[in-house]
N, C-alpha and C positions, 0 to 999 in steps of 0.2 A: 295588516301590513306585517311582514315577517320581521322578527327581531334580528338586528344586525349583530354579528359577533365582534368582539373587541379585537380579536386577533386577525390581523390581515394576512392574506396569503403572501408569503414571501419565499423567494427562491434563494436557495443557498447552493453554492457550487463548491464541491470538494474535488480538487484535482489531485491525482496521485501520480507521482513520477516514480517509476521503478528504477532503483539503483542496484548495481551489483558490485560487490567489493570482495576481493579475495585476500585473506591474511594467512600467511604461513602455508602456502600451497605446497603440497607434497610433490616430490619428483614423480613425473608421469612419463612413460616411454614415448619416444618420438612418434610411434604409430597411433597413439591415443589422440582423439579430438580433445582439445583443451576447452574448459569452460562449462558454463551452463547457459541455457536459453530461457528467458523469461518473456511471457507473452500474455496479454498485450503490454506494451511498454508505457501506456498512458491510459488513464481512466478519467472520464468527465461525468460527475454525478450531480444531479439536481434534486434537492430535497424541498418539498413544499408541505403545507399543512394537509394537503390532499394525498400526498405520497411521502409520508415521513420516514419510511424505511425502504432501503434498496440493498439488494445483495449482488455482489459481483464475484467473479473467480479469476485468479491469475494462475496460469500454468507455469511450472518450473520443471525443466528437464535437465538431467545430468548428462552431458555429452562426453564425459570422460569414461575411461575403462576401469575406473576405481570408484569405490564408495566415498561419499563426502558427507560431512556434517555441516548443516546450514542454520543460520539464524535470520529471522525477519523482524524488523522493528520500524515504527513510525518516527519520523523526524521532521522538524520544521524546515520550511524554506523561507529565506529572508524576503519579506514583502517589499522592503525598501529598495533593494537593488536587483531583485528578480533572480538571484542565483538559485539554480535548481539543485545544487548539491546539498546533501543533508548537513544541517548546521548544528542542531542539538535536539534534545528530547522535546517533543512537540507540546504545544499549549494544552493544558488540562481539558479545556472544552472540546478540542479536536480529538483528544484521546477518548473522551466519552462518546464522541460521535462515530468513531471508527473502531471496529474490533477485527482482529485477525484470528482465524481458526486455529492456527499453530504458529508458535514463534520459534521453536527449536525442533529440527527434524533432520532425518537422514535420507539420502537417496543412494541406492545402489547404482552400479554402472548402467547407464542408459535408461534409468527409471525416470518417470514423470510423476508429478504430484500437483494437485490443484489446491491452492490456498483460497479459502473463502473469506471475503471481506464483507462486513455488514456496516452500512452507513445508516445512522439513526439521527433524526432531527432532535436538537435539544435547545432549550431557551438560552443557553450560554453563548451560542453562536450568533454572531451578528449577521444581518442580511449581506449578501454580496459574495465575493470569491474568497475561498480559503485554499491554501496550497500546502501540500504535505508530500513528503517523499517516503516511499516504502523501500527500505534498504535491506537487501539480501546479501549476507556475507558468509564466507566460509570460515568455520571455526578451526 
């Protein structure tokens, strides 16, 4: 008879909501397309003991005719009321479970960049759903 492991397979869901926030936007001519495009706007990741690591990418495109400086960070989402807006710096266990390839970067006019996200199972995460927002803001 095979020896049973004490660790049960458990599924953990990490949902990322992508937020975009502009602070101190410089004047751009009327002919310029304003803003940036982030895609996809939503990720659903399932981690199990059989698949404890998953990688995803998020594409960010500068739609403006000027260069911009951006910052990316993880923030908690309030599980009590379901607000999807970034509330504060995320739980340390979630910070250990998600890494971002770059947090500060520049995009020239009409340039695109892929941010790589790595999701890693850790014992500090309880089974069930965990929600986090990735906020991209202009510096």
